[in-house]
C-alpha positions as CSV (number, residue, x, y, z in Angstrom):
1,M,33.5,155.0,104.6
2,L,33.3,157.0,108.5
3,T,34.9,160.6,109.1
4,I,36.3,162.0,112.5
5,Q,37.4,165.1,111.6
6,S,38.4,168.2,114.3
7,L,36.3,166.0,117.1
8,T,36.2,167.7,120.2
9,Y,34.8,165.8,123.1
10,L,35.4,167.6,127.3
11,Q,34.8,165.6,130.2
12,N,34.0,167.6,133.4
13,G,35.5,170.5,131.0
14,N,38.8,169.0,130.2
15,S,39.6,168.1,126.8
16,L,39.8,164.5,126.4
17,L,39.8,164.0,123.2
18,E,40.5,167.6,121.4
19,R,40.8,168.2,117.7
20,C,41.0,164.5,116.4
21,D,40.6,163.8,113.0
22,L,40.4,159.6,112.0
23,Q,39.7,157.9,108.2
24,V,38.6,154.4,108.0
25,F,38.8,152.8,105.0
26,P,36.8,149.7,103.6
27,N,38.7,146.5,105.0
28,Q,40.7,148.5,107.1
29,R,41.5,146.7,110.6
30,I,42.2,149.1,113.2
31,G,43.8,148.5,116.7
32,L,42.5,151.4,118.9
33,V,45.7,151.6,121.4
34,G,46.4,154.4,124.9
35,K,46.8,154.8,128.0
36,N,43.2,154.0,130.2
37,G,41.1,156.7,130.8
38,C,42.6,158.2,127.4
39,G,39.2,158.0,125.7
40,K,39.2,155.0,123.8
41,S,35.9,154.2,124.8
42,T,34.8,157.6,124.4
43,L,35.3,157.4,121.3
44,F,33.6,154.1,120.0
45,Q,30.7,156.4,121.9
46,L,31.2,158.6,119.6
47,I,31.1,156.9,116.6
48,R,28.0,154.7,117.7
49,G,26.2,158.3,118.1
50,V,26.0,157.9,121.7
51,K,27.6,160.5,122.9
52,Q,27.6,163.4,120.5
53,P,30.6,166.1,120.5
54,D,31.3,169.3,121.1
55,S,32.8,169.9,118.2
56,G,33.3,168.7,115.0
57,E,32.4,166.0,113.1
58,V,31.7,162.3,113.2
59,M,30.7,160.9,109.3
60,L,29.7,157.3,108.7
61,Q,28.9,157.2,104.6
62,P,24.9,156.6,103.9
63,G,23.6,153.1,104.1
64,K,26.6,152.0,106.4
65,T,25.8,150.1,109.3
66,I,27.8,149.5,113.0
67,A,27.7,145.8,115.1
68,F,29.2,146.4,119.1
69,V,29.8,144.2,121.6
70,E,27.5,145.5,124.0
71,Q,29.0,145.9,127.6
72,E,26.3,144.8,130.0
73,I,25.5,141.8,130.7
74,I,22.3,140.8,129.4
75,N,19.7,138.8,131.4
76,S,17.7,137.1,129.0
77,N,14.8,134.1,129.3
78,L,15.8,133.4,125.3
79,S,17.9,129.5,123.9
80,V,21.4,130.6,123.5
81,I,21.3,130.1,120.1
82,E,18.6,132.4,119.3
83,F,19.8,135.1,121.4
84,V,22.6,135.4,119.6
85,L,20.0,134.6,116.2
86,D,18.6,138.4,117.5
87,G,22.2,139.7,116.2
88,D,20.8,139.9,113.0
89,M,18.4,142.1,112.7
90,E,17.6,141.7,108.9
91,L,17.3,138.0,109.2
92,R,14.6,138.5,111.7
93,Q,12.8,141.2,110.6
94,L,12.6,138.3,107.2
95,E,11.5,136.1,108.9
96,K,9.0,137.2,110.6
97,I,7.3,138.9,106.7
98,L,8.0,134.3,105.7
99,S,5.8,134.0,109.5
100,Q,2.6,135.4,107.5
101,P,0.2,133.1,105.7
102,H,-0.5,135.6,102.8
103,H,2.2,135.8,100.4
104,D,2.0,139.2,98.9
105,D,4.3,141.0,97.0
106,A,6.6,141.9,100.2
107,W,6.8,138.3,101.2
108,F,7.8,137.1,97.9
109,E,10.9,139.9,97.8
110,A,11.8,138.9,101.7
111,Q,11.7,135.5,100.7
112,Q,14.3,136.8,98.2
113,R,16.0,138.4,100.3
114,F,16.1,135.6,103.2
115,E,18.1,133.5,99.8
116,I,20.3,136.2,99.7
117,I,21.7,136.8,103.2
118,G,21.9,133.2,103.5
119,G,18.7,132.8,105.5
120,Y,18.9,128.9,105.8
121,T,22.2,128.2,107.1
122,A,21.8,131.5,109.8
123,Q,20.9,128.5,112.2
124,A,24.6,126.7,111.0
125,R,26.8,129.8,111.5
126,A,25.2,130.9,114.8
127,A,26.4,127.7,115.9
128,Q,29.6,127.7,114.7
129,L,30.5,130.9,115.9
130,L,29.6,129.6,119.4
131,N,31.4,126.6,118.9
132,G,34.4,129.2,118.3
133,L,34.0,130.4,121.3
134,G,33.8,127.7,123.9
135,F,29.7,126.7,124.1
136,S,29.4,122.6,123.1
137,N,26.1,121.7,121.3
138,D,24.5,120.6,124.3
139,A,24.7,124.2,125.6
140,L,23.2,126.0,122.3
141,Q,19.4,125.2,124.0
142,K,20.2,126.4,127.2
143,L,18.6,129.4,128.8
144,V,20.8,133.0,128.2
145,N,20.5,133.7,132.1
146,Q,21.2,130.2,133.2
147,F,25.4,131.1,132.3
148,S,27.4,133.2,134.4
149,G,28.8,137.0,134.0
150,G,31.8,135.9,131.8
151,W,29.7,134.0,129.5
152,R,27.2,135.7,128.4
153,M,29.9,138.6,127.9
154,R,30.5,135.6,125.4
155,L,27.2,135.7,124.3
156,N,27.3,139.9,123.8
157,L,30.5,139.0,121.5
158,A,28.9,136.0,119.5
159,R,25.4,138.2,118.6
160,A,27.9,141.1,117.1
161,L,29.6,138.8,115.3
162,M,26.0,137.6,113.6
163,H,25.6,140.9,113.3
164,R,26.5,141.5,109.2
165,A,27.8,144.9,109.0
166,D,30.2,147.2,107.3
167,L,32.0,148.3,110.8
168,L,32.7,146.1,113.6
169,L,33.4,148.2,116.8
170,L,35.3,145.4,119.4
171,D,36.6,146.7,122.7
172,E,38.7,144.4,125.2
173,P,37.4,141.2,123.1
174,T,39.6,138.5,124.5
175,N,38.7,139.8,128.2
176,H,36.5,137.0,129.1
177,L,38.4,134.2,126.5
178,D,40.6,131.7,127.0
179,L,43.4,131.5,124.9
180,E,42.3,128.6,122.6
181,A,38.6,131.1,122.0
182,I,40.9,133.9,121.0
183,V,43.1,131.5,119.0
184,W,39.3,130.6,116.9
185,L,38.6,134.8,116.9
186,E,41.6,136.1,115.2
187,N,40.8,133.3,112.7
188,Y,37.6,134.5,112.6
189,L,37.9,138.0,112.4
190,L,41.2,137.3,109.4
191,N,38.4,136.7,107.5
192,Y,36.0,138.9,108.2
193,P,34.7,141.1,105.2
194,G,33.4,144.5,106.9
195,S,36.0,146.8,108.8
196,I,37.4,147.1,111.8
197,I,38.2,148.7,115.1
198,V,39.5,146.8,117.5
199,V,40.6,148.0,121.8
200,S,42.8,145.5,122.8
201,H,45.6,145.3,125.1
202,D,46.9,142.0,123.8
203,R,49.6,142.2,122.2
204,E,49.9,138.9,119.8
205,F,45.6,139.9,119.3
206,L,46.5,142.9,117.5
207,N,49.7,142.2,115.7
208,T,47.4,139.3,114.2
209,C,44.9,141.7,113.6
210,T,44.9,145.0,112.4
211,N,46.8,146.4,110.0
212,R,47.0,150.0,111.2
213,I,46.7,151.7,114.7
214,A,45.2,154.7,115.7
215,Y,47.2,155.5,118.9
216,I,45.7,158.5,121.4
217,N,48.3,160.7,123.2
218,N,47.7,164.0,124.6
219,H,44.3,164.7,123.4
220,K,45.5,163.3,119.8
221,I,45.0,160.5,117.6
222,D,48.3,159.5,115.7
223,T,47.5,156.4,112.8
224,Y,50.5,154.3,111.8
225,Q,50.4,151.6,109.4
226,G,51.8,148.3,110.5
227,N,50.1,146.2,113.3
228,Y,51.6,146.8,116.8
229,D,55.5,145.8,116.9
230,D,55.7,148.4,113.9
231,F,53.5,150.6,115.4
232,E,56.2,150.6,118.7
233,Q,59.3,151.1,115.9
234,T,57.9,153.5,114.1
235,R,56.7,155.9,117.2
236,A,60.2,154.9,118.4
237,E,61.9,156.5,115.7
238,R,59.6,159.2,115.4
239,L,60.5,160.0,119.4
240,M,63.9,159.7,118.5
241,Q,63.7,162.1,115.6
242,H,62.2,164.5,117.4
243,T,64.8,164.6,120.6
244,Q,66.7,165.0,118.1
245,A,65.9,167.6,116.4
246,Y,64.6,169.3,119.9
247,E,68.2,169.2,120.7
248,Q,69.5,170.8,117.6
249,Q,67.0,173.6,118.1
250,Q,68.2,174.6,121.4
251,K,71.9,174.5,120.3
252,H,70.4,177.0,117.8
253,I,67.9,179.1,119.8
254,A,70.9,179.5,122.6
255,H,73.1,180.8,119.5
256,M,71.3,183.3,118.4
257,E,69.9,184.7,121.8
258,D,73.8,184.5,122.8
259,F,74.8,186.7,119.7
260,V,71.6,189.7,120.7
261,R,72.7,189.6,124.5
262,R,76.0,189.9,123.0
263,F,75.7,192.7,120.4
264,R,72.5,194.5,121.1
265,A,73.7,197.6,122.3
266,K,76.6,197.9,119.5
267,A,75.8,200.1,116.7
268,T,77.7,197.8,114.0
269,K,76.0,194.6,115.2
270,A,72.2,196.8,115.6
271,K,71.3,195.4,112.4
272,Q,72.2,192.2,112.5
273,A,70.8,191.4,116.6
274,Q,67.6,192.8,115.6
275,S,67.3,190.0,112.7
276,R,67.7,187.4,114.5
277,I,64.9,189.2,117.3
278,K,63.4,188.9,114.8
279,A,63.7,185.2,113.5
280,L,63.6,183.8,117.1
281,E,59.8,185.3,117.2
282,R,58.9,183.9,113.8
283,L,60.6,180.1,115.0
284,T,58.1,177.7,116.1
285,R,59.8,175.5,118.3
286,L,59.9,172.6,119.4
287,A,58.6,170.8,122.8
288,P,60.6,168.7,125.2
289,L,59.4,165.0,125.3
290,H,58.8,164.0,128.9
291,A,58.2,160.5,130.1
292,E,54.5,159.5,129.8
293,E,52.6,159.4,132.8
294,G,51.2,155.8,134.1
295,H,55.7,154.4,133.8
296,F,55.7,151.4,136.4
297,E,59.0,150.1,137.0
298,L,57.7,147.4,139.1
299,R,60.0,144.8,140.8
300,I,58.5,141.6,142.7
301,D,61.6,139.9,145.2
302,A,61.3,137.0,146.2
303,P,63.2,135.7,149.9
304,E,67.5,135.1,149.2
305,R,66.9,131.5,150.7
306,G,63.6,128.8,150.0
307,P,63.6,125.1,150.6
308,D,64.6,123.2,146.7
309,V,61.1,121.2,146.6
310,L,58.0,123.2,147.1
311,M,55.6,121.0,146.6
312,R,54.6,117.1,146.1
313,I,51.6,116.0,144.9
314,K,50.6,112.9,145.0
315,D,47.9,110.6,143.9
316,L,45.7,114.0,143.9
317,S,42.1,113.6,142.6
318,F,39.1,116.6,143.0
319,D,35.5,115.3,142.2
320,Y,32.7,118.2,141.4
321,G,29.7,117.8,142.5
322,N,29.2,114.0,140.4
323,H,32.6,115.0,138.2
324,T,35.5,114.2,138.2
325,L,38.1,117.2,137.0
326,F,41.3,115.0,138.7
327,E,42.8,111.7,139.0
328,H,45.9,110.4,139.9
329,V,48.0,113.5,139.8
330,Q,51.7,112.9,140.4
331,L,53.6,115.9,140.6
332,I,57.0,118.2,142.1
333,L,57.2,121.6,142.0
334,Q,60.7,122.6,142.3
335,S,62.0,126.0,143.6
336,G,62.6,128.1,140.3
337,T,60.2,127.0,138.2
338,R,58.7,128.9,135.8
339,I,55.2,126.9,134.6
340,A,52.3,128.2,132.8
341,L,49.2,125.7,132.4
342,L,47.5,125.0,129.5
343,G,43.9,123.2,129.3
344,P,40.5,123.6,127.7
345,N,38.0,125.8,129.0
346,G,36.2,123.8,132.0
347,S,39.6,121.9,132.6
348,G,40.3,123.1,135.5
349,K,43.3,124.8,135.3
350,S,41.7,127.4,138.2
351,T,40.6,125.4,140.4
352,F,44.5,123.6,140.6
353,I,45.8,126.4,141.0
354,K,42.8,127.0,144.4
355,L,43.8,122.8,145.8
356,L,48.0,124.1,145.1
357,V,47.2,127.4,147.8
358,G,44.8,125.9,149.8
359,E,41.4,127.8,149.0
360,I,40.1,124.2,148.2
361,Q,41.2,120.5,149.6
362,P,41.4,117.5,147.2
363,T,39.0,114.1,147.1
364,H,41.7,111.7,147.6
365,G,45.4,112.2,147.6
366,V,47.8,114.9,149.0
367,I,49.4,118.0,148.6
368,E,53.2,118.2,150.8
369,R,53.9,122.2,151.2
370,S,57.9,122.6,152.7
371,A,57.5,124.4,155.8
372,N,57.3,128.0,156.0
373,L,56.4,128.1,152.4
374,D,55.2,131.3,151.3
375,I,53.1,131.9,148.3
376,G,51.9,134.5,147.0
377,Y,48.1,134.1,145.1
378,F,46.4,136.2,142.0
379,A,43.2,135.3,140.8
380,Q,40.5,138.1,140.0
381,H,37.7,136.7,142.7
382,Q,39.9,138.4,145.1
383,L,39.8,142.1,143.9
384,E,36.4,141.5,145.5
385,H,37.7,140.5,149.0
386,L,39.5,143.8,149.0
387,D,37.6,146.4,151.2
388,S,36.0,149.0,149.4
389,Q,36.3,151.1,152.1
390,A,39.9,151.4,152.7
391,T,42.8,153.2,151.0
392,P,45.9,151.2,148.8
393,L,47.9,152.6,151.3
394,Q,45.4,151.5,154.2
395,H,45.6,147.7,152.9
396,L,49.8,148.1,153.2
397,Q,49.4,149.3,156.7
398,K,47.4,146.5,157.6
399,L,50.4,144.3,156.0
400,A,53.0,146.2,157.6
401,P,52.0,148.4,161.0
402,T,55.5,149.0,161.4
403,Q,56.7,150.4,158.6
404,T,56.6,154.2,158.0
405,E,53.8,156.1,155.8
406,R,57.5,157.4,153.3
407,N,58.2,153.7,152.6
408,L,55.0,152.3,151.9
409,R,53.9,155.4,149.5
410,T,56.8,154.8,147.6
411,F,55.7,151.2,147.3
412,L,52.6,151.9,146.4
413,G,54.1,154.6,143.5
414,R,55.8,151.9,142.2
415,F,52.2,150.1,141.0
416,G,51.1,153.5,139.9
417,L,48.8,153.6,142.7
418,G,51.1,156.7,144.5
419,G,49.4,160.3,144.6
420,E,45.8,160.9,144.3
421,H,45.2,156.9,144.5
422,E,46.8,156.5,147.9
423,N,44.0,158.8,149.7
424,R,41.1,157.2,147.4
425,P,39.2,154.5,148.8
426,V,39.4,150.6,146.6
427,G,35.0,151.1,145.6
428,T,36.0,154.1,143.6
429,F,38.7,152.2,141.5
430,S,39.1,150.6,138.2
431,G,39.7,146.9,137.2
432,G,43.4,147.3,136.0
433,E,43.1,150.2,139.3
434,K,42.2,147.1,141.7
435,S,44.3,144.2,139.7
436,R,47.5,146.9,140.6
437,L,47.0,147.1,144.4
438,A,46.3,143.2,144.6
439,L,49.8,143.0,142.6
440,A,51.3,145.1,145.4
441,L,50.2,143.3,148.2
442,L,51.0,140.0,146.5
443,A,55.1,141.6,145.6
444,W,55.1,143.1,149.8
445,Q,55.2,139.5,151.0
446,K,58.5,138.4,148.9
447,P,56.8,134.5,147.9
448,H,59.0,132.2,147.3
449,L,56.2,131.3,144.9
450,L,53.9,132.7,142.5
451,L,50.8,131.4,141.8
452,L,48.8,133.9,139.0
453,D,45.7,133.2,137.6
454,E,45.2,135.3,134.5
455,P,46.9,138.9,136.4
456,T,46.7,140.4,133.0
457,N,43.1,140.9,132.5
458,H,42.3,144.8,132.7
459,L,46.5,145.2,132.8
460,D,47.0,148.1,129.7
461,L,50.1,147.7,127.9
462,D,52.2,149.8,129.5
463,M,51.6,147.6,132.9
464,R,51.6,144.3,131.1
465,V,55.4,145.1,129.6
466,A,55.7,146.0,133.8
467,L,54.4,143.2,134.5
468,T,56.7,140.8,132.4
469,L,59.7,142.7,133.5
470,A,58.9,141.7,137.1
471,L,58.6,138.5,136.7
472,E,61.7,138.0,133.7
473,Q,63.5,139.0,137.2
474,Y,61.7,137.0,139.8
475,T,64.4,134.6,141.4
476,G,61.7,132.5,142.9
477,A,59.2,130.0,141.2
478,V,55.7,130.9,139.2
479,L,52.7,128.9,138.1
480,L,50.9,130.8,136.4
481,V,47.2,131.0,134.2
482,S,47.3,133.5,131.3
483,H,45.5,134.2,128.2
484,D,48.2,136.7,127.6
485,R,50.4,134.4,125.6
486,S,53.1,137.3,125.3
487,L,53.7,136.8,128.5
488,I,53.6,132.8,128.6
489,R,56.3,133.2,126.1
490,A,58.2,135.6,127.9
491,I,57.7,133.7,131.5
492,A,57.1,129.6,130.9
493,D,60.3,127.6,130.3
494,E,58.1,124.5,131.2
495,L,54.0,124.0,129.9
496,W,52.5,121.7,132.2
497,L,48.8,120.6,130.0
498,I,45.2,119.9,132.1
499,A,43.5,117.5,129.9
500,D,41.0,114.5,130.1
501,K,41.1,114.4,134.4
502,A,45.0,115.1,133.8
503,V,47.7,117.2,134.8
504,Q,50.9,116.5,133.1
505,P,54.0,118.8,131.1
506,F,52.9,119.1,127.8
507,N,56.3,118.3,124.9
508,G,56.1,121.7,122.9
509,G,55.3,125.3,123.1
510,L,52.3,127.0,122.1
511,E,52.3,126.2,118.2
512,D,52.4,122.3,118.8
513,Y,49.6,123.4,121.9
514,K,47.3,124.9,119.3
515,A,47.5,122.6,117.1
516,W,47.0,120.1,119.7
517,V,43.9,121.8,120.4
518,D,42.5,121.4,116.8
519,A,42.7,117.5,117.2
520,Y,41.6,118.2,120.5
521,Q,38.4,119.7,119.3
522,G,38.0,118.4,116.6
523,K,37.1,114.7,118.6
524,R,35.0,116.7,120.9
525,T,32.7,118.0,118.3
526,E,32.0,113.8,117.1
527,K,30.3,113.1,120.4
528,P,27.4,114.9,120.3
529,S,26.9,112.9,116.7
530,Q,27.4,109.7,118.9
531,Q,25.0,110.6,121.1
532,K,22.5,111.2,118.6
533,I,23.5,108.0,117.0
534,Q,23.0,105.9,120.1
535,S,19.7,106.7,120.3
536,V,18.5,105.8,117.0
537,Q,17.0,102.4,117.4
538,R,18.6,99.7,116.3
539,P,16.9,95.8,115.5
540,A,17.2,93.6,117.4
541,N,18.5,90.9,114.7
542,K,22.1,92.1,113.5
543,P,22.8,91.5,109.8
544,N,26.1,91.0,109.4
545,K,28.0,93.3,108.2
546,K,28.4,92.3,104.0
547,G,24.8,92.9,105.1
548,L,25.6,96.2,106.8
549,L,28.0,97.7,104.0
550,Q,25.2,96.9,101.1
551,K,22.5,98.5,102.9
552,Q,24.8,101.3,103.7
553,A,25.9,101.7,99.7
554,K,22.1,102.4,98.9
555,L,22.1,104.7,101.5
556,E,25.1,106.5,100.3
557,V,23.1,106.6,96.5
558,A,20.2,107.6,98.5
559,L,21.6,110.3,99.9
560,D,23.7,111.4,97.1
561,N,20.1,111.6,94.9
562,A,18.9,113.7,97.7
563,Q,21.9,116.1,97.9
564,K,22.1,116.8,94.3
565,E,18.3,117.5,94.2
566,L,18.7,119.5,97.3
567,A,21.5,122.0,95.9
568,D,19.5,122.2,92.7
569,V,16.2,123.9,94.8
570,N,18.2,126.5,96.1
571,R,19.8,127.2,92.6
572,R,16.5,127.9,91.1
573,L,15.0,129.5,94.5
574,A,18.1,131.9,94.9
575,D,17.6,132.6,90.7
576,P,16.7,136.2,90.7
577,A,14.5,135.1,87.0
578,V,12.6,133.0,89.5
579,Y,11.6,136.4,91.1
580,A,11.3,138.3,87.7
581,N,7.1,137.6,87.4
582,P,6.9,135.7,90.1
583,S,4.3,132.8,90.3
584,R,3.3,132.6,93.6
585,T,2.3,128.6,93.1
586,E,5.9,127.6,92.0
587,I,8.1,129.8,94.8
588,E,5.7,128.5,97.3
589,K,6.2,124.9,95.6
590,L,10.1,125.2,95.9
591,S,10.1,126.3,99.4
592,E,8.3,123.5,100.5
593,M,10.6,120.8,97.9
594,H,13.9,123.0,99.9
595,A,11.9,121.9,103.7
596,M,10.9,117.9,102.2
597,L,15.2,117.7,100.8
598,E,16.3,119.3,104.0
599,K,14.8,116.3,106.2
600,K,15.6,114.1,104.1
601,V,19.1,114.1,103.9
602,A,19.1,114.4,107.5
603,E,16.9,111.7,108.1
604,L,19.4,109.7,105.5
605,E,22.5,111.0,107.0
606,E,21.2,109.7,110.8
607,S,19.9,106.2,109.2
608,W,24.1,105.9,107.8
609,L,25.2,106.9,110.4
610,A,24.2,104.1,112.4
611,L,24.4,101.6,110.3
612,E,28.3,102.7,110.4
613,L,28.0,102.3,114.4
614,A,26.8,98.8,114.3
615,M,29.5,97.7,111.9
616,E,32.1,99.2,114.3
617,E,30.3,96.6,117.3
């Protein structure tokens, strides 16, 4: 379906990608991995035709289409549901044709195609996408520009998923998602009908969603069968085999060179020496493998001594406007505890951490912090508060004015901020580089307690591994909010759940939490229906339960008949024979019947639900 052949792309005169080959076949799920800056996003732009290669070819099979997620935060006055529906461009084109008052041959062809692509269910599919990505039913009619940047990126993702394409390109799709939305996206992609190439630094996401890995390293693309864990194992085996082959070859070369040195001048051995010289010249020499750039060995130290009880939370409540996030929270945070906060989007995980660090104050109750408690706090909004004009060295010198420059440079080097990074203004840094600097500043302070709010955002896989190892060795307490399940599994000994205005220990693991989320989301989807039911006008004189049951039974019969009629009309509209010798009157009649029956079914369902509520009362 997609063939990349001998592709070379130069950046500032240097090779970013050099003679790269890659083939993508139908129904493949490819994880594109490599260090930050290796060319993953550039490869996506080359596939889309936004950039052109300096040599080589990118060939998409004729008739095949590509969907991708816009990386810009779009400002739109459209409603959320309409914005996402715009992702299906063919659907919109057909709707435009079908809106014409004159029904010519093009109109009837559009009607047939509209049925084939599921035009009548498009709104339901868009709503399903949005619900899965965390948007409530009430949010579907809100305007796009009413949402924050992170939520608009979710809308960009939903819009790309709405686009029916043969190849889907996803560049860090989990960056703006919480854990619940990531699990939903994984399940959605498992059933995606096309091929997928995804860039991600989330190990579990790659393990679930990919069956092949394309690894960019040293300007080349190497492919590996299987998911990310399979890739790591296979690559380690290849590296070991290469190292053994290199060592064996070096011994062989040394032996031949020694023979040439000793016997080149001797007449009796001259021919053998010349033969070995020629053999050495013909030999394809294996290159030694060096440690890759960007290898990090982090260390976060805690003070040797600290209080046994770090915090006591007593009867804590917090109101945000007219909305209560927490009430009557009673918890103790002890030394050495390692906790991950879980909870649905909007439940207040980040707010809870801000309360603990003292960035905001509770509405009621108190948080008692032990004397001389040192807290290391990491949150994404802190990256914006870094001095864009200062270098990493200058940031660290503000914290440690008495330390030698050499010690500070050595420390920054452990976080991948040595060399040319030391003297670059932070304003020129990527998100990942800023995150590494924030973690370095936090680690320098040797805190008793780490409060970490999404610390892995913008970090590549190698840096995530280094951070995980550092946190495993850290002897202080950790309270963590993260959508990186690998990090949670490695670090957290306890899970705390924030939901329904409560903060309390969760009895179970991440798999149990998935089941809890499914049940919780099921309850939430009932609420819009209940609100709709309450708006239905009820009779002043309520009949008894027997009378209500009789009415409901009649409604069920009527609803069943209407649904059967609607299914029959759908079947006739989808029948190609109807359009072979089209009678405009017949097709118009079927379309009118379809609209009338849809309305009838909706009214009967609403009446049935109203009776159900009346019986409950």
